C-alpha positions, 0 to 999 in steps of 0.5 A: 245351500240356503235354497236347498234347505228351504226346498227340503223344509217345504217338501211334504211328499213323504209325510203321508207315507210316514204318518201311515207307517206310524199309524200302522205301527201303533195299530200293530202294537195294540193288536199284539197287546190285545191278542195276548190279553185275550189269550190269557183270559181264554186260558184262565176261563178254560182252566176254571171250566176244567176245574169245575168239571173235575169237581163233579161228584159221580158218587151215588147211594141206593137204599135197599127195599123189599116187598112180598116177592123180592128184596134189593140190597143197598149199594153205593159208590164214592167218587174221589179225584184219585180213584173210584171206590165202589162200596156195596153193603148188604142189609138183610131185611126180614119180610113180614108175612102178615102184610103179604098175605 
């Protein structure tokens, strides 16, 4: 019996396999944690990008102008998150005939 225990104690044929198994387990766990962290970081960045795109204002205003031949009325649009309002304001301007002649 003592001889059998000493043979088992000195046998190291499967030690390399067990070491590779433990190393592979640690690497797999590290990979899972790393991919999970990377996925969360990418998700946060894409959410920030979506919020930044939503805050772009597409509203505009245009002042009216007039010259000797034509008149352009002022207009504008206000963009909100829920809906878009289009505002048109007409400004009547009188043309000074002394400048055009």
